C-alpha positions in Angstrom: -3.6 25.9 -32.1 -3.7 22.2 -32.0 -2.7 20.8 -28.5 -1.0 17.4 -27.8 -1.9 14.9 -25.1 1.6 15.4 -23.9 1.1 19.1 -23.1 0.1 18.4 -19.6 2.8 15.8 -18.7 5.6 17.1 -16.6 9.0 15.4 -16.6 11.7 16.3 -14.2 15.3 16.2 -15.4 17.8 15.8 -12.6 21.5 16.3 -13.6 24.3 18.3 -12.1 25.8 19.0 -15.6 24.2 22.0 -17.2 24.9 20.9 -20.7 23.1 17.5 -20.1 20.2 19.2 -18.5 19.8 21.5 -21.5 20.1 18.7 -24.1 17.5 16.6 -22.4 15.1 19.5 -21.8 15.4 20.5 -25.5 14.5 16.9 -26.8 11.5 16.5 -24.5 10.2 19.9 -25.0 10.3 19.4 -28.8 8.2 16.4 -28.3 5.5 18.3 -26.4 6.3 17.6 -22.8 6.7 20.1 -20.1 10.0 19.9 -18.4 11.5 21.0 -15.2 15.1 20.7 -14.1 17.0 20.1 -10.9 20.8 20.5 -10.2 21.2 17.7 -7.6 19.4 15.2 -5.4 18.4 17.8 -2.7 17.0 20.1 -5.4 15.2 17.1 -7.1 13.2 16.1 -3.9 12.2 19.8 -3.4 10.8 19.9 -7.0 9.2 16.5 -6.8 7.4 17.7 -3.6 6.3 21.1 -5.1 5.8 20.3 -8.7 4.6 16.6 -8.6 6.0 15.5 -11.9 4.8 12.5 -13.9 8.2 11.1 -14.5 11.8 11.7 -13.3 15.0 11.3 -15.4 17.5 10.9 -12.7 21.4 11.0 -13.0 23.3 8.8 -10.5 26.5 10.7 -9.8 25.6 14.2 -8.3 26.8 16.4 -5.4 24.9 16.7 -2.0 22.6 13.7 -2.7 23.2 11.1 -5.4 20.6 9.3 -7.4 20.3 6.4 -5.0 19.7 8.6 -2.2 16.9 10.3 -4.2 15.3 6.9 -5.1 15.4 5.8 -1.5 13.5 8.9 -0.3 10.9 8.7 -3.1 10.3 5.0 -2.4 9.7 5.6 1.3 7.1 8.3 0.7 3.6 7.0 0.0 2.9 9.9 -2.4 5.9 9.0 -4.6 6.5 5.2 -4.2 5.2 4.5 -7.6 6.5 7.5 -9.4 8.4 6.4 -12.6 12.2 7.0 -12.3 14.5 6.4 -15.2 18.1 6.2 -13.9 20.8 7.4 -16.2 23.9 5.5 -15.8 27.3 4.9 -17.5 26.8 1.9 -19.8 29.8 -0.1 -18.6 28.8 0.2 -14.9 26.6 -2.8 -14.4 26.9 -2.5 -10.6 25.1 0.8 -10.8 22.1 -0.8 -12.6 21.9 -3.6 -10.0 22.0 -1.1 -7.2 19.5 1.2 -8.9 17.0 -1.8 -9.3 17.4 -2.5 -5.6 16.8 1.1 -4.9 13.6 1.3 -6.9 14.4 2.5 -10.4 11.8 1.6 -12.9 14.1 1.9 -16.0 17.5 2.7 -17.2 19.3 4.9 -19.8 22.9 4.8 -20.8 25.1 7.8 -20.8 25.5 9.3 -23.4 21.8 9.0 -24.2 20.5 8.1 -27.5 17.4 10.3 -28.4 15.3 7.7 -30.0 15.8 5.3 -27.0 15.2 8.2 -24.5 11.7 9.0 -26.1 10.7 5.3 -26.4 11.5 4.7 -22.7 9.8 7.8 -21.5 6.7 6.8 -23.5 6.8 3.3 -22.1 7.0 4.6 -18.5 4.3 7.1 -19.0 1.9 4.3 -20.2 2.8 2.4 -17.0 2.0 5.4 -14.9 -1.4 5.8 -16.6 -2.3 2.2 -15.8 -1.1 2.6 -12.2 -3.0 5.8 -11.8 -6.2 3.9 -13.0 -5.6 1.1 -10.5 -5.0 3.7 -7.7 -8.5 5.3 -8.6 -10.1 1.9 -8.5 -8.5 1.2 -5.1 -9.9 4.5 -3.8 -13.3 3.5 -4.8 -12.9 0.3 -2.7 -11.8 2.4 0.3 -14.8 4.5 -0.2 -17.0 1.4 -0.1 -15.2 0.3 3.1 -16.0 3.5 4.7 -19.6 3.3 3.6 -19.8 0.0 5.5 -18.5 1.8 8.7 -20.9 4.6 8.2 -23.8 2.2 8.6 -22.9 1.5 12.1 -21.6 4.3 14.5 -20.0 1.7 16.6 -17.4 0.8 13.9 -16.6 4.4 12.7 -12.8 4.5 11.9 -12.4 0.9 12.9 -10.5 0.0 9.6 -8.1 3.0 10.1 -7.3 1.8 13.6 -6.8 -1.8 12.5 -4.6 -0.8 9.6 -2.3 1.3 11.8 -2.1 -1.4 14.4 -1.4 -4.2 11.8 1.2 -2.1 10.1 2.9 -1.5 13.4 3.1 -5.2 14.1 4.4 -5.8 10.6 7.2 -3.2 11.1 8.1 -5.0 14.3 8.7 -8.1 12.1 10.8 -6.1 9.7 8.6 -6.9 6.9 9.4 -5.4 3.5 7.6 -2.2 2.3 5.7 -4.1 -0.2 4.2 -6.4 2.4 3.5 -3.6 4.7 1.6 -1.8 1.9 -0.4 -5.0 1.1 -1.1 -5.4 4.9 -2.4 -1.8 5.1 -4.6 -2.2 2.1 -6.0 -5.6 3.4 -6.6 -4.2 6.8 -8.4 -1.1 5.4 -10.7 -3.5 3.2 -11.0 -6.5 5.6 -14.7 -5.9 6.3 -15.8 -4.5 2.9 -17.8 -7.7 2.4 -20.2 -6.5 5.1 -21.7 -4.2 2.5 -23.6 -7.3 1.3 -25.2 -7.9 4.8 -28.4 -6.3 6.1 -28.5 -3.7 8.9 -30.6 -6.1 10.9 -27.5 -8.5 11.2 -24.8 -5.9 11.4 -26.6 -3.8 14.1 -28.4 -6.5 16.1 -28.0 -5.8 19.7 -28.1 -9.4 20.9 -26.6 -12.8 19.7 -27.1 -13.9 16.0 -29.2 -16.9 15.4 -27.9 -19.7 13.3 -29.1 -18.4 10.0 -27.9 -14.9 10.7 -24.5 -16.2 11.8 -24.3 -18.3 8.6 -24.8 -15.1 6.6 -22.4 -13.1 8.7 -19.6 -15.8 8.0 -20.1 -15.0 4.3 -18.6 -11.5 4.4 -15.1 -12.6 3.8 -16.1 -14.3 0.6 -18.3 -11.3 -0.4 -15.3 -9.1 0.1 -13.1 -11.4 -2.1 -15.8 -11.2 -4.8 -15.7 -7.5 -4.6 -11.9 -7.0 -4.7 -10.4 -10.1 -6.4 -10.6 -8.6 -10.0 -8.2 -5.8 -8.9 -4.9 -7.5 -9.2 -3.0 -4.6 -7.8 -4.2 -5.5 -4.3 -2.1 -8.7 -4.4 -1.7 -10.3 -1.0 -4.3 -7.8 0.5 -6.9 -10.1 -0.8 -5.7 -12.8 1.6 -6.3 -10.4 4.5 -9.9 -10.0 3.4 -10.5 -13.6 3.0 -8.8 -14.9 6.0 -8.9 -12.4 8.8 -11.4 -14.7 10.7 -9.4 -17.8 10.5 -8.2 -19.3 13.7 -4.8 -20.8 14.8 -6.6 -23.9 15.8 -8.5 -24.3 12.6 -11.9 -23.5 13.9 -12.3 -20.2 12.1 -13.9 -19.2 8.7 -14.4 -19.3 5.8 -11.9 -22.1 5.0 -11.0 -23.6 8.4 -7.2 -23.0 7.8 -4.9 -23.6 10.9 -1.4 -22.5 12.0 1.0 -21.3 9.2 -1.6 -22.4 6.6 -3.2 -19.0 7.3 -1.5 -16.3 5.4 0.9 -14.3 7.6 -0.7 -10.9 6.7 -4.2 -12.3 7.7 -2.7 -13.6 11.1 -1.5 -10.3 11.8 -4.6 -8.4 10.8 -6.7 -10.8 12.7 -4.9 -9.8 16.1 -5.2 -6.1 15.2 -9.0 -6.6 14.3 -9.6 -8.5 17.5 -7.9 -6.1 19.8 -10.0 -3.1 18.3 -13.2 -5.1 18.4 -12.7 -5.8 22.1 -11.9 -2.3 23.2 -14.6 -0.6 21.4 -18.4 -0.5 22.0 -20.4 -2.9 19.7 -24.1 -3.5 19.5 -23.6 -6.9 21.1 -21.1 -5.8 24.0 -19.5 -2.8 25.8 -15.9 -2.0 25.0 -13.3 -3.6 27.5 -10.4 -1.9 28.8 -7.0 -2.1 27.1 -5.7 -4.3 30.1 -8.7 -6.7 29.6 -8.2 -6.9 25.8 -4.5 -7.7 26.3 -5.3 -10.4 28.8 -7.9 -11.9 26.2 -5.2 -11.9 23.5 -2.8 -13.7 25.8 -5.3 -16.5 26.6 -6.3 -16.8 23.1 -2.8 -17.2 21.9 -2.4 -20.8 20.6 -6.1 -21.2 20.0 -7.5 -18.1 18.2 -4.2 -16.5 17.2 -0.6 -17.3 16.3 1.1 -17.3 19.7 4.4 -15.8 18.4 2.6 -13.0 16.8 0.6 -12.4 19.8 3.8 -11.8 21.7 5.0 -9.4 19.3 1.8 -7.6 19.0 1.4 -7.0 22.6 4.7 -5.0 22.6 3.2 -2.8 19.8 -0.4 -2.4 20.9 -1.5 0.1 23.7 -0.2 -0.8 27.1 -3.2 0.4 29.1 
């Protein structure tokens, strides 16, 4: 028996009208897709969690939880934030489409639904999902490389995870959009990936670096950019990798940027990175207390770091 590439693809059809569910399921099954159905928004979220569909066909008007509520829940969950969702709306209700875009719909179908248009839009969204999955796998490879860098030095184990958590906490205090928070998290996770190009003699040297060693150390942001820049899905995260060692007074590296010329995400990550570096043991210093680290951030505000961001960060970082 000949199999189709579509045999493994699962589509979730969400509609409170039984006849609509039946018609959509019939069309999609005939095309070789696997189909699951849900009768309302609450049922849909449960099915998404348990069955992990590749695409969702989502009605707007439903009891218990409508389509917008489902979209909001999906986009707030890291596991489903990129899940393709085609929203089915009444053709004349343009406001529903605008609201759907704001909620995170990836495409729309009018009701009643034309079969040819349905299949064309499903195919298009599944192609996008395939590309997205490939990008996610590429990002995972980069995260693995970042962990390899940490594994070379017991002093920095889990450093990137701590920096990422702290940076995102500061970003949330600034009410940053979820898209920016995701970029901030990725950038913080990968900020030191360029150190993979540095020898252990530099990374693990117990004393001060000499001029030549320091010159090589200052190259790690640029090495990191070379490693990651081809992956366009990282977006603003690359700015964190390049600029997390810039200083507010312009005396940082690699570009000597100052003040607001330093990208916001990099300014945030720089504070989180510094706090973690100060409070953990390194080959060249013993970790200081939280109180000492907070004091150093305060006296460095306006020279090393954005003073406004330091004030916000001190409310989010450990109090001691």
